[in-house]
VMD Tcl script that builds the backbone (N, CA, C; Angstrom):
set m [mol new atoms 219]
animate dup $m
set s [atomselect $m all]
$s set {name element resname resid chain x y z} {
  {N N UNK 1 A 25.038 89.716 -39.751}
  {CA C UNK 1 A 25.259 88.347 -39.354}
  {C C UNK 1 A 24.578 87.534 -40.581}
  {N N UNK 2 A 25.343 86.802 -41.268}
  {CA C UNK 2 A 24.701 86.081 -42.474}
  {C C UNK 2 A 24.798 84.520 -42.117}
  {N N UNK 3 A 23.689 83.903 -42.227}
  {CA C UNK 3 A 23.556 82.449 -41.913}
  {C C UNK 3 A 24.040 82.008 -40.591}
  {N N UNK 4 A 24.030 83.027 -39.543}
  {CA C UNK 4 A 24.398 82.727 -38.233}
  {C C UNK 4 A 25.903 82.764 -37.948}
  {N N UNK 5 A 26.655 83.203 -38.969}
  {CA C UNK 5 A 28.218 83.167 -38.895}
  {C C UNK 5 A 28.536 84.703 -38.599}
  {N N UNK 6 A 29.160 85.003 -37.547}
  {CA C UNK 6 A 29.500 86.389 -37.083}
  {C C UNK 6 A 30.767 86.832 -37.785}
  {N N UNK 7 A 31.833 85.966 -37.935}
  {CA C UNK 7 A 33.083 86.393 -38.307}
  {C C UNK 7 A 33.293 86.181 -39.826}
  {N N UNK 8 A 32.433 86.809 -40.520}
  {CA C UNK 8 A 32.500 86.514 -42.125}
  {C C UNK 8 A 32.978 87.755 -42.808}
  {N N UNK 9 A 33.766 87.765 -43.662}
  {CA C UNK 9 A 34.299 88.871 -44.457}
  {C C UNK 9 A 33.225 89.650 -45.096}
  {N N UNK 10 A 33.329 90.987 -45.346}
  {CA C UNK 10 A 32.321 91.916 -45.792}
  {C C UNK 10 A 31.897 91.275 -47.291}
  {N N UNK 11 A 32.851 90.943 -48.038}
  {CA C UNK 11 A 32.545 90.532 -49.418}
  {C C UNK 11 A 31.735 89.343 -49.440}
  {N N UNK 12 A 31.936 88.409 -48.547}
  {CA C UNK 12 A 31.251 87.173 -48.464}
  {C C UNK 12 A 29.857 87.404 -47.973}
  {N N UNK 13 A 29.673 88.471 -47.132}
  {CA C UNK 13 A 28.395 88.805 -46.696}
  {C C UNK 13 A 27.341 89.182 -47.757}
  {N N UNK 14 A 27.990 89.625 -48.876}
  {CA C UNK 14 A 27.235 90.115 -49.977}
  {C C UNK 14 A 27.120 88.861 -51.017}
  {N N UNK 15 A 28.188 88.051 -51.154}
  {CA C UNK 15 A 28.102 86.972 -52.059}
  {C C UNK 15 A 27.201 85.840 -51.631}
  {N N UNK 16 A 27.188 85.456 -50.425}
  {CA C UNK 16 A 26.324 84.379 -50.034}
  {C C UNK 16 A 24.931 84.562 -50.175}
  {N N UNK 17 A 24.341 85.822 -50.002}
  {CA C UNK 17 A 22.836 85.997 -50.320}
  {C C UNK 17 A 22.740 86.049 -51.900}
  {N N UNK 18 A 23.713 86.402 -52.625}
  {CA C UNK 18 A 23.483 86.598 -54.009}
  {C C UNK 18 A 23.476 85.114 -54.598}
  {N N UNK 19 A 24.328 84.266 -54.029}
  {CA C UNK 19 A 24.298 82.791 -54.461}
  {C C UNK 19 A 22.965 82.168 -54.102}
  {N N UNK 20 A 22.499 82.476 -52.964}
  {CA C UNK 20 A 21.120 81.936 -52.543}
  {C C UNK 20 A 19.977 82.529 -53.448}
  {N N UNK 21 A 20.198 83.651 -53.904}
  {CA C UNK 21 A 19.142 84.336 -54.752}
  {C C UNK 21 A 19.243 83.611 -56.201}
  {N N UNK 22 A 20.453 83.403 -56.634}
  {CA C UNK 22 A 20.583 82.663 -57.999}
  {C C UNK 22 A 19.970 81.275 -57.847}
  {N N UNK 23 A 20.278 80.656 -56.713}
  {CA C UNK 23 A 19.740 79.310 -56.561}
  {C C UNK 23 A 18.290 79.161 -56.590}
  {N N UNK 24 A 17.612 80.152 -55.876}
  {CA C UNK 24 A 16.235 80.232 -55.883}
  {C C UNK 24 A 15.628 80.575 -57.246}
  {N N UNK 25 A 16.159 81.508 -57.849}
  {CA C UNK 25 A 15.761 81.854 -59.258}
  {C C UNK 25 A 15.849 80.679 -60.242}
  {N N UNK 26 A 16.975 79.826 -60.033}
  {CA C UNK 26 A 17.112 78.627 -60.947}
  {C C UNK 26 A 16.107 77.763 -60.653}
  {N N UNK 27 A 15.674 77.503 -59.444}
  {CA C UNK 27 A 14.539 76.642 -59.042}
  {C C UNK 27 A 13.248 77.095 -59.553}
  {N N UNK 28 A 13.008 78.391 -59.594}
  {CA C UNK 28 A 11.712 78.988 -60.039}
  {C C UNK 28 A 11.566 78.841 -61.519}
  {N N UNK 29 A 12.795 79.058 -62.214}
  {CA C UNK 29 A 12.830 78.992 -63.705}
  {C C UNK 29 A 12.163 77.709 -64.196}
  {N N UNK 30 A 12.526 76.569 -63.594}
  {CA C UNK 30 A 11.975 75.353 -64.096}
  {C C UNK 30 A 10.450 75.258 -63.779}
  {N N UNK 31 A 10.064 75.943 -62.716}
  {CA C UNK 31 A 8.603 75.833 -62.285}
  {C C UNK 31 A 7.810 76.682 -63.295}
  {N N UNK 32 A 8.193 77.824 -63.581}
  {CA C UNK 32 A 7.504 78.755 -64.502}
  {C C UNK 32 A 7.814 78.490 -66.001}
  {N N UNK 33 A 8.782 77.701 -66.318}
  {CA C UNK 33 A 9.262 77.413 -67.672}
  {C C UNK 33 A 9.515 78.719 -68.555}
  {N N UNK 34 A 10.300 79.662 -68.030}
  {CA C UNK 34 A 10.531 80.847 -68.712}
  {C C UNK 34 A 11.285 80.664 -69.978}
  {N N UNK 35 A 12.120 79.631 -70.064}
  {CA C UNK 35 A 12.811 79.469 -71.390}
  {C C UNK 35 A 12.077 79.302 -72.605}
  {N N UNK 36 A 10.875 78.594 -72.476}
  {CA C UNK 36 A 10.019 78.516 -73.639}
  {C C UNK 36 A 9.394 79.873 -74.079}
  {N N UNK 37 A 9.252 80.699 -73.022}
  {CA C UNK 37 A 8.843 82.029 -73.360}
  {C C UNK 37 A 9.842 82.920 -74.192}
  {N N UNK 38 A 11.132 82.702 -73.567}
  {CA C UNK 38 A 12.246 83.374 -74.341}
  {C C UNK 38 A 12.355 82.866 -75.789}
  {N N UNK 39 A 12.206 81.482 -75.912}
  {CA C UNK 39 A 12.416 80.979 -77.248}
  {C C UNK 39 A 11.606 81.603 -78.263}
  {N N UNK 40 A 10.276 81.894 -77.913}
  {CA C UNK 40 A 9.325 82.577 -78.831}
  {C C UNK 40 A 9.941 84.020 -79.103}
  {N N UNK 41 A 10.394 84.709 -78.211}
  {CA C UNK 41 A 10.840 86.027 -78.403}
  {C C UNK 41 A 12.116 85.939 -79.282}
  {N N UNK 42 A 13.003 85.066 -79.153}
  {CA C UNK 42 A 14.300 84.819 -79.885}
  {C C UNK 42 A 13.957 84.456 -81.395}
  {N N UNK 43 A 12.825 83.631 -81.643}
  {CA C UNK 43 A 12.393 83.325 -82.890}
  {C C UNK 43 A 11.964 84.503 -83.680}
  {N N UNK 44 A 11.176 85.278 -82.922}
  {CA C UNK 44 A 10.657 86.569 -83.611}
  {C C UNK 44 A 11.787 87.542 -83.952}
  {N N UNK 45 A 12.749 87.620 -82.918}
  {CA C UNK 45 A 13.949 88.473 -83.069}
  {C C UNK 45 A 14.751 88.096 -84.229}
  {N N UNK 46 A 14.928 86.756 -84.432}
  {CA C UNK 46 A 15.752 86.227 -85.491}
  {C C UNK 46 A 15.074 86.501 -86.886}
  {N N UNK 47 A 13.840 86.385 -86.962}
  {CA C UNK 47 A 13.095 86.690 -88.197}
  {C C UNK 47 A 13.277 88.244 -88.586}
  {N N UNK 48 A 13.256 89.099 -87.612}
  {CA C UNK 48 A 13.285 90.491 -87.851}
  {C C UNK 48 A 14.659 90.793 -88.336}
  {N N UNK 49 A 15.759 90.266 -87.612}
  {CA C UNK 49 A 17.042 90.514 -87.984}
  {C C UNK 49 A 17.447 89.953 -89.423}
  {N N UNK 50 A 16.830 88.701 -89.780}
  {CA C UNK 50 A 17.063 88.243 -91.091}
  {C C UNK 50 A 16.376 89.129 -92.176}
  {N N UNK 51 A 15.339 89.613 -91.941}
  {CA C UNK 51 A 14.683 90.524 -92.864}
  {C C UNK 51 A 15.575 91.879 -93.027}
  {N N UNK 52 A 16.014 92.346 -91.927}
  {CA C UNK 52 A 16.673 93.645 -91.906}
  {C C UNK 52 A 18.070 93.368 -92.663}
  {N N UNK 53 A 18.598 92.135 -92.497}
  {CA C UNK 53 A 19.940 91.862 -93.220}
  {C C UNK 53 A 19.667 91.719 -94.658}
  {N N UNK 54 A 18.611 91.077 -94.994}
  {CA C UNK 54 A 18.331 90.896 -96.539}
  {C C UNK 54 A 18.120 92.274 -97.115}
  {N N UNK 55 A 17.318 93.069 -96.504}
  {CA C UNK 55 A 17.070 94.502 -96.985}
  {C C UNK 55 A 18.330 95.200 -97.195}
  {N N UNK 56 A 19.241 95.102 -96.132}
  {CA C UNK 56 A 20.557 95.865 -96.245}
  {C C UNK 56 A 21.428 95.389 -97.436}
  {N N UNK 57 A 21.370 94.048 -97.679}
  {CA C UNK 57 A 22.212 93.471 -98.809}
  {C C UNK 57 A 21.608 93.950 -100.099}
  {N N UNK 58 A 20.304 94.028 -100.160}
  {CA C UNK 58 A 19.704 94.563 -101.426}
  {C C UNK 58 A 19.989 96.048 -101.705}
  {N N UNK 59 A 19.847 96.847 -100.687}
  {CA C UNK 59 A 20.301 98.251 -100.711}
  {C C UNK 59 A 21.687 98.416 -101.115}
  {N N UNK 60 A 22.592 97.606 -100.600}
  {CA C UNK 60 A 24.029 97.676 -101.024}
  {C C UNK 60 A 24.189 97.326 -102.424}
  {N N UNK 61 A 23.481 96.343 -102.950}
  {CA C UNK 61 A 23.572 95.937 -104.411}
  {C C UNK 61 A 23.097 97.170 -105.192}
  {N N UNK 62 A 21.996 97.835 -104.815}
  {CA C UNK 62 A 21.556 98.891 -105.672}
  {C C UNK 62 A 22.467 100.139 -105.652}
  {N N UNK 63 A 23.214 100.221 -104.560}
  {CA C UNK 63 A 24.066 101.447 -104.355}
  {C C UNK 63 A 25.415 101.265 -105.132}
  {N N UNK 64 A 25.674 100.066 -105.590}
  {CA C UNK 64 A 26.951 99.740 -106.216}
  {C C UNK 64 A 26.989 100.478 -107.579}
  {N N UNK 65 A 28.087 101.053 -108.024}
  {CA C UNK 65 A 28.084 101.760 -109.290}
  {C C UNK 65 A 28.129 100.740 -110.455}
  {N N UNK 66 A 27.618 101.109 -111.634}
  {CA C UNK 66 A 27.621 100.178 -112.727}
  {C C UNK 66 A 29.068 99.887 -113.261}
  {N N UNK 67 A 29.445 98.749 -113.561}
  {CA C UNK 67 A 30.779 98.331 -113.947}
  {C C UNK 67 A 30.894 98.262 -115.409}
  {N N UNK 68 A 31.872 99.059 -115.965}
  {CA C UNK 68 A 32.094 99.096 -117.390}
  {C C UNK 68 A 32.996 97.923 -117.802}
  {N N UNK 69 A 33.001 97.520 -119.034}
  {CA C UNK 69 A 33.800 96.340 -119.380}
  {C C UNK 69 A 35.334 96.681 -119.308}
  {N N UNK 70 A 35.712 97.920 -119.295}
  {CA C UNK 70 A 37.270 98.254 -119.174}
  {C C UNK 70 A 37.669 97.995 -117.630}
  {N N UNK 71 A 36.842 98.166 -116.806}
  {CA C UNK 71 A 37.306 97.955 -115.286}
  {C C UNK 71 A 37.447 96.495 -114.931}
  {N N UNK 72 A 36.501 95.643 -115.628}
  {CA C UNK 72 A 36.624 94.295 -115.279}
  {C C UNK 72 A 37.937 93.553 -115.801}
  {N N UNK 73 A 38.429 94.061 -116.880}
  {CA C UNK 73 A 39.630 93.357 -117.512}
  {C C UNK 73 A 40.805 93.745 -116.752}
}
mol reanalyze $m
mol bondsrecalc $m
mol representation Tube
mol addrep $m
């Protein structure tokens, strides 16, 4: 019996508590200000990926075979 309703379909008996849980978590998120904590993580993550990308491009440049004048023409 969910919310005092006896004739509720089985899928709804799962969905209603999940909606309530998401609502509660949404309210708690503003209280604990979790987004600011995630922002710090994403900033560090972005710097890490930018560095990895830069290194990959440099390695690809070094891996390129030397071009002779005949090939360019």
